C-alpha positions as CSV (number, residue, x, y, z in Angstrom):
1,M,-59.7,-38.3,-2.2
2,K,-61.5,-35.1,-2.0
3,I,-60.5,-34.8,1.7
4,V,-56.9,-35.1,0.8
5,S,-57.1,-32.6,-1.9
6,K,-59.1,-30.1,0.3
7,S,-56.4,-30.6,3.1
8,A,-53.6,-30.1,0.6
9,A,-55.4,-27.0,-0.8
10,L,-55.8,-25.6,2.7
11,I,-52.1,-26.3,3.5
12,L,-51.1,-24.7,0.2
13,V,-53.3,-21.6,0.9
14,L,-51.8,-21.3,4.4
15,L,-48.3,-21.6,3.1
16,I,-48.8,-19.0,0.4
17,S,-50.5,-16.6,2.8
18,S,-47.8,-17.0,5.4
19,M,-45.0,-16.3,2.8
20,P,-45.6,-12.5,2.7
21,L,-45.6,-12.4,6.5
22,A,-42.3,-14.3,6.6
23,A,-40.8,-12.0,4.0
24,Q,-42.1,-9.0,5.9
25,Q,-40.6,-10.2,9.1
26,T,-37.3,-10.8,7.4
27,G,-37.5,-7.3,5.9
28,Q,-38.2,-5.8,9.3
29,Q,-35.4,-7.8,10.9
30,M,-33.0,-6.6,8.2
31,Q,-34.1,-3.0,8.7
32,Q,-33.7,-3.3,12.5
33,Q,-30.3,-4.8,12.0
34,Q,-29.3,-2.0,9.6
35,M,-30.5,0.6,12.1
36,R,-28.5,-1.1,14.9
37,Q,-25.4,-1.2,12.7
38,H,-25.9,2.4,11.7
39,Q,-26.1,3.4,15.4
40,E,-23.0,1.4,16.2
41,M,-21.1,3.1,13.4
42,Q,-22.2,6.5,14.6
43,D,-21.0,5.6,18.1
44,M,-17.7,4.5,16.7
45,M,-17.3,7.6,14.7
46,Q,-18.1,9.7,17.8
47,R,-15.4,7.8,19.7
48,M,-13.0,8.5,16.8
49,N,-13.8,12.2,17.0
50,Q,-13.0,12.2,20.8
51,I,-9.7,10.4,20.2
52,M,-8.9,12.8,17.4
53,E,-9.6,15.8,19.7
54,R,-7.3,14.4,22.4
55,T,-4.6,13.7,19.8
56,Q,-4.9,17.2,18.4
57,A,-4.7,18.8,21.8
58,M,-1.6,16.8,22.6
59,T,-0.1,17.7,19.3
60,Q,-0.7,21.4,19.9
61,D,0.8,21.1,23.4
62,M,3.9,19.4,22.0
63,N,4.2,22.1,19.3
64,R,4.0,24.8,22.0
65,R,6.5,23.1,24.2
66,M,8.8,22.5,21.3
67,E,8.9,26.3,20.5
68,Q,9.5,27.1,24.2
69,A,12.1,24.4,24.9
70,Q,15.4,25.8,26.1
71,N,17.7,23.0,25.0
72,E,18.0,21.3,21.6
73,Q,17.4,17.8,23.0
74,M,14.1,18.7,24.5
75,R,13.1,20.6,21.4
76,N,13.8,17.6,19.3
77,Q,11.9,15.2,21.6
78,F,8.8,17.5,21.6
79,Q,9.1,17.9,17.8
80,M,9.1,14.1,17.4
81,M,6.0,13.8,19.5
82,H,4.4,16.6,17.7
83,R,5.0,14.9,14.3
84,F,3.9,11.6,15.7
85,G,0.7,13.2,16.9
86,E,0.1,14.7,13.5
87,Q,0.5,11.2,11.9
88,M,-1.9,9.7,14.4
89,S,-4.5,12.4,13.6
90,M,-4.2,11.7,9.9
91,T,-4.6,8.0,10.6
92,L,-7.7,8.6,12.7
93,G,-9.1,10.9,9.9
94,N,-8.6,8.1,7.4
95,M,-10.2,5.6,9.7
96,K,-13.2,7.9,10.2
97,N,-13.6,8.3,6.4
98,A,-13.5,4.5,6.1
99,A,-16.1,4.1,8.8
100,E,-18.3,6.6,7.0
101,R,-18.0,4.7,3.8
102,C,-18.7,1.4,5.6
103,D,-21.8,3.0,7.2
104,L,-23.1,4.0,3.8
105,M,-22.6,0.5,2.4
106,L,-24.3,-1.0,5.4
107,Q,-27.3,1.3,4.8
108,N,-27.5,0.2,1.1
109,R,-30.4,-2.3,1.0
110,E,-29.4,-3.8,-2.3
111,M,-25.9,-4.6,-1.2
112,M,-27.1,-6.0,2.1
113,Q,-29.6,-8.4,0.5
114,N,-26.7,-10.6,-0.5
115,R,-25.9,-12.8,2.6
116,D,-22.1,-13.0,1.8
117,M,-21.9,-9.3,1.3
118,R,-23.8,-8.7,4.5
119,Q,-21.4,-10.9,6.5
120,D,-18.3,-9.3,4.9
121,M,-19.6,-5.8,5.8
122,E,-20.4,-7.0,9.4
123,N,-16.8,-8.3,9.6
124,M,-15.5,-4.9,8.2
125,Q,-17.5,-3.1,10.9
126,K,-16.0,-5.4,13.5
127,H,-12.5,-4.7,12.2
128,L,-13.0,-1.0,12.3
129,S,-14.3,-1.2,15.8
130,E,-11.2,-3.2,16.9
131,M,-8.9,-0.7,15.1
132,T,-10.7,2.1,17.0
133,E,-9.9,0.3,20.3
134,R,-6.2,-0.1,19.2
135,M,-6.1,3.7,18.4
136,E,-7.5,4.5,21.8
137,E,-4.7,2.4,23.4
138,A,-2.1,4.1,21.2
139,V,-3.3,7.5,22.2
140,Q,-3.2,6.5,25.8
141,T,0.4,5.5,25.3
142,M,1.1,8.8,23.6
143,E,-0.4,10.6,26.6
144,R,1.9,8.7,29.0
145,M,4.9,9.6,26.8
146,T,4.0,13.3,26.7
147,T,3.5,13.3,30.5
148,R,7.0,11.8,30.8
149,L,8.5,14.4,28.5
150,R,6.8,17.2,30.4
151,E,8.1,15.8,33.7
152,H,11.6,15.5,32.2
153,Q,11.5,19.1,31.0
154,Q,10.8,20.4,34.5
C-alpha cells in the first residue's frame, strides 16, 4: 500500500509542478500570438495607408482635370470621379480607424483570455483583411476608370 501511495504522491507532485510550466507556455503562446496579430494589423494599416495615398492622388488629379476641362460633359465626369474618390478615402479612413480599435482590443490580455472573445476578434481581423483586399481591388478599378477618362479627354 505504501508503494501505491508513494507512486500516487510522486505523480501528484509531478502534475502540480508541471502545471505552472504548462500555464507559462500557454501564456507565452498567447503573447506570441498577440505579437503576431499586432504585426499583421500594423501591416494591414500600412497597406490601407498606401491605398489611401493612391486614392487621394487620384482624387486630386480628377479635381485638377475637372477644373481644366473644356466641355461640360468631361467636367461632370471628372467631378463624379473626384467625389467618388473622396468617398473611397473616407471609407478607407473609417476602415483604418476600425483596424486600430481592433488592434487595441487584440492587445488587451483580459479580453483575449476568453476563448470565444479571442476567436471573434480573430474573425474580425480576418474580415478587416478581406475588406482591405476588396478596397485594393476597388481602387484598381478606379484607376482604370480614371485612365479611360484621361484617354477620352485627349
